[in-house]
C-alpha positions as a printed Julia matrix, in Angstrom:
293×3 Matrix{Float64}:
  10.57   -2.32  -21.34
   7.85   -1.62  -18.79
   5.17   -3.85  -17.42
   1.97   -2.68  -19.07
  -1.26   -2.65  -17.12
  -2.82   -5.64  -18.85
   0.34   -7.69  -18.49
   0.67   -7.32  -14.73
   0.11  -10.75  -13.25
  -0.63  -12.29   -9.9
   3.07  -13.04   -9.39
   2.89  -14.79   -6.07
   6.07  -16.71   -6.83
   8.24  -13.77   -5.84
  11.5   -15.67   -5.98
  11.83  -15.95   -9.75
  15.1   -14.64  -11.19
  15.09  -11.27  -12.93
  14.65  -10.35  -15.65
  11.51  -12.41  -16.1
   8.06  -11.82  -17.47
   5.7   -13.94  -15.4
   2.79  -14.24  -17.82
   1.16  -17.28  -16.24
   1.43  -17.9   -12.52
  -0.98  -19.3   -10.0
  -3.72  -17.02   -8.61
  -3.83  -15.87   -4.97
  -4.22  -18.45   -2.26
  -5.22  -17.91    1.39
  -2.04  -19.75    2.37
   0.23  -17.06    0.88
   2.32  -15.27    3.51
   1.18  -11.64    3.58
   4.32  -10.19    5.21
   6.46  -11.18    2.24
   3.83  -10.38   -0.38
   3.5    -6.81    0.86
   7.27   -6.48    1.35
   7.68   -7.08   -2.38
   4.88   -4.69   -3.38
   5.72   -1.65   -1.21
   8.04    1.04   -2.57
   9.58    4.4    -1.72
   8.17    7.23   -3.84
  10.14   10.47   -4.19
   9.56   13.71   -6.05
  10.24   17.45   -6.02
   8.11   19.6    -3.75
   7.55   21.85   -6.74
   8.22   21.27  -10.41
  11.93   21.64  -11.19
  12.69   22.09   -7.47
  15.71   20.4    -5.88
  13.95   19.98   -2.53
  12.45   16.5    -2.33
   9.39   15.03   -0.65
   8.83   11.32   -0.12
   6.43    8.67    1.09
   5.4     5.04    0.68
   3.32    3.51   -2.1
   2.15   -0.08   -2.59
   0.89   -2.11   -5.53
  -2.22   -4.21   -5.91
  -3.75   -6.09   -8.83
  -7.26   -5.64  -10.16
  -8.59   -9.0   -11.33
  -8.84   -9.07  -15.1
 -12.18  -10.3   -16.43
 -11.85  -13.53  -18.35
  -8.22  -14.01  -17.34
  -7.91  -15.4   -13.8
  -4.09  -15.44  -13.88
  -3.66  -11.8   -14.88
  -4.47   -8.48  -13.33
  -4.2    -4.73  -13.86
  -1.56   -2.97  -11.78
  -2.71   -0.16   -9.5
  -0.69    1.9    -7.02
  -2.08    3.02   -3.67
  -0.82    5.67   -1.26
  -1.97    8.55    0.92
  -3.43   11.38   -1.16
  -1.14   13.94    0.47
   1.92   12.0    -0.71
   1.03   12.52   -4.37
  -0.43   15.99   -3.83
   2.85   17.14   -2.25
   4.92   16.09   -5.28
   5.25   18.84   -7.87
   5.4    18.28  -11.61
   4.14   15.42  -13.76
   6.61   12.7   -12.75
   7.66   10.91   -9.57
  10.41    8.4    -8.89
   9.59    4.99   -7.42
  12.55    3.12   -5.95
  12.01   -0.45   -7.15
  14.1    -3.62   -6.96
  15.46   -6.4    -9.15
  16.94   -9.72   -8.09
  20.6   -10.34   -8.9
  22.15  -13.63   -9.88
  23.59  -14.04   -6.39
  20.12  -14.02   -4.87
  20.4   -10.47   -3.51
  18.3    -7.5    -4.57
  19.4    -4.23   -6.12
  17.41   -1.01   -5.88
  16.96    1.21   -8.92
  14.8     4.16   -9.93
  11.7     3.95  -12.08
   9.84    7.02  -13.29
   6.05    7.05  -13.16
   3.59    9.62  -14.49
   1.37   11.06  -11.77
   0.01   13.94  -13.86
  -0.5    14.8   -17.49
   0.05   18.5   -18.28
  -0.61   19.24  -14.62
  -3.84   17.2   -14.4
  -3.7    14.33  -11.86
  -3.61   10.78  -13.22
  -4.81    9.55   -9.83
  -8.12    9.71   -8.01
  -8.56   10.67   -4.38
 -11.24    9.75   -1.89
 -13.62   12.65   -1.19
 -13.28   12.39    2.6
 -10.24   10.17    3.33
  -6.51   10.65    2.68
  -6.29    7.96    0.0
  -5.13    8.07   -3.63
  -5.17    5.33   -6.27
  -3.76    5.3    -9.81
  -2.97    2.86  -12.58
   0.67    1.87  -12.54
   3.46    0.91  -14.9
   6.63   -0.63  -13.48
   9.56   -2.46  -15.11
   9.06   -6.12  -15.95
  12.02   -7.29  -13.87
  10.58   -5.99  -10.59
   9.55   -9.08   -8.56
   5.92   -8.18   -8.04
   3.3    -9.67   -5.8
  -0.35  -10.1    -6.63
  -2.11   -8.7    -3.59
  -5.72   -8.17   -4.67
  -8.55   -5.98   -3.33
 -10.18   -9.04   -1.75
  -7.43   -8.8     0.87
  -8.76   -5.42    2.03
 -10.45   -6.18    5.34
 -14.05   -4.94    5.39
 -16.14   -4.51    8.55
 -17.68   -7.98    8.23
 -14.23   -9.57    8.12
 -12.92   -7.59   11.1
 -16.04   -8.34   13.13
 -15.97  -12.03   12.23
 -12.43  -12.58   13.58
 -13.03  -10.06   16.4
 -10.21   -7.6    15.69
  -9.86   -5.5    18.82
  -7.55   -3.19   20.84
  -4.32   -4.95   21.7
  -4.07   -6.82   18.4
  -0.68   -6.46   16.73
  -0.56   -4.69   13.37
   2.35   -4.59   10.91
   3.23   -1.41    9.01
   5.55   -1.22    6.0
   7.19    2.03    4.95
  10.25    4.19    4.6
  10.73    6.34    7.74
  12.71    9.45    6.82
  13.25    7.77    3.41
  15.35    5.03    5.04
  15.32    1.64    3.31
  16.26   -1.87    4.28
  19.01   -3.59    2.2
  18.03   -3.94   -1.44
  15.6    -1.02   -1.26
  12.95   -2.94    0.64
  10.59   -1.23    3.09
  11.1    -1.4     6.83
   8.59   -3.41    8.84
   7.46   -2.02   12.14
   4.68   -3.24   14.39
   2.38   -1.88   17.05
  -0.89   -2.66   18.77
  -4.31   -1.28   17.99
  -4.76    1.5    20.52
  -8.29    2.78   19.88
 -11.84    1.48   20.13
 -14.05    0.63   18.31
 -12.45   -0.62   15.08
 -15.77   -0.85   13.23
 -17.91    0.48   11.63
 -15.05    1.94    9.59
 -17.21    4.62    7.95
 -17.89    6.11   11.38
 -14.53    5.36   12.98
 -12.65    6.95   10.03
  -9.24    6.19   11.57
  -7.68    3.51   13.77
  -4.91    4.43   16.19
  -1.88    2.15   16.46
   0.7     2.33   19.27
   3.59    3.07   16.95
   5.94    6.0    16.42
   5.91    7.08   12.79
   8.09    9.38   10.74
   7.67   11.29    7.49
   8.03    8.65    4.79
   5.72    6.15    6.49
   2.66    7.83    4.97
   0.99    5.72    2.31
   2.35    2.37    3.47
   0.07   -0.61    4.12
  -1.06   -1.6     7.61
  -2.03   -5.25    7.94
  -2.53   -8.21   10.28
  -1.4   -11.83   10.34
  -2.92  -13.75   13.24
  -1.79  -17.34   13.86
  -4.18  -19.8    15.54
  -6.44  -16.92   16.56
  -8.98  -17.18   19.35
 -12.38  -15.8    18.43
 -15.97  -16.85   18.95
 -14.73  -18.52   22.13
 -12.54  -21.08   20.4
  -9.13  -21.48   18.77
  -9.13  -21.39   14.97
  -6.1   -23.18   13.58
  -4.29  -21.52   10.69
  -3.58  -17.92    9.72
  -6.0   -15.01    9.52
  -4.55  -12.17    7.46
  -5.68   -9.04    5.68
  -4.98   -5.38    5.01
  -6.36   -3.13    7.75
  -5.7     0.1     5.83
  -2.9     2.55    5.1
  -0.81    4.94    7.18
  -1.61    8.64    6.86
   0.02   10.41    9.79
   1.13   10.36   13.39
  -1.41   11.48   15.96
  -0.9    14.73   17.88
  -2.5    16.28   20.94
  -5.57   18.47   20.49
  -4.26   20.88   23.12
  -2.36   23.72   21.37
   0.55   23.87   23.84
   1.21   20.15   23.32
   0.66   19.92   19.56
   4.38   19.5    18.87
   4.79   16.68   21.38
   4.82   13.2    19.82
   2.26   10.74   21.17
   3.86    7.67   19.55
   0.54    6.93   17.84
  -0.05    6.31   14.15
  -3.32    6.89   12.31
  -4.53    4.19    9.91
  -7.21    4.9     7.29
  -9.48    1.81    7.21
  -9.38   -0.43    4.16
 -12.98    0.36    3.2
 -11.82    3.8     2.04
  -9.13    2.2    -0.15
 -11.79   -0.01   -1.72
 -14.03    2.99   -2.38
 -11.14    4.87   -4.0
 -10.36    1.89   -6.23
 -14.02    1.89   -7.27
 -13.74    5.58   -8.16
 -10.72    4.84  -10.35
 -12.49    2.02  -12.17
 -15.64    4.08  -12.71
 -13.86    7.28  -13.77
 -15.91    8.94  -16.51
 -13.95   12.13  -16.99
 -11.77   10.62  -19.71
  -8.66   11.99  -17.98
  -7.73    8.72  -16.31
  -7.59    5.58  -18.42
  -6.05    2.16  -17.71
  -4.02    2.41  -20.92
  -2.84    6.07  -21.18
């Protein structure tokens, strides 16, 4: 049985034993620890480069929940990744490597098939100018799922308010060269913001992070968790956290003779472009993409 879109819930209690259908759980709270929430909602996605081809391509994809009107404890599952990750997969299906919790408290990875096209037509929307894709999702019920919501996407006002700047440490979750941590979890890497300015995102278009990336990192979330942060000339006790954006590529030199030399810099698409792509999915009027296909 698969988790249908309407039945996806804000499952912030990620330690429940599988199989379990968490129909009623508490809604998101600012005190929730974002590292673990995103660890549970980020997955490896794999598919053939062309339909019926044995050669595989791969990337990272992460889940969010659209708040469901009239039902504060439920949400609609959406999957977010870099547009090129889905575009590079041939055929109508992709494999998402998900996880279930065993009785001994450990996690076991297993494959779940998702539809990314119907008769060759994409079931996802892409941003017109940014490398972002969003689609409705359907994953097995026994996958311990988090309830990260679009409100956690850090807009310009949020970044400016807490004075996000070069030198701030950013976490990135993904699957470099399709490698996974035990249990099929993503691998967390971190680096510092290496470009300026960070806002306005619409003009900046991409934030550089001092971090060496590999194929497979594309599509993973980039986020921040600042403890007792200093901004506005004083210390603010507590945790400031949010999603900065998603990984799309590693940066290369603009000089032709050096284009193959790694710069150890990753490019992050700002969260505002994720939000705009989600809005495109919700407002789709073509009839091709529906929340309940």
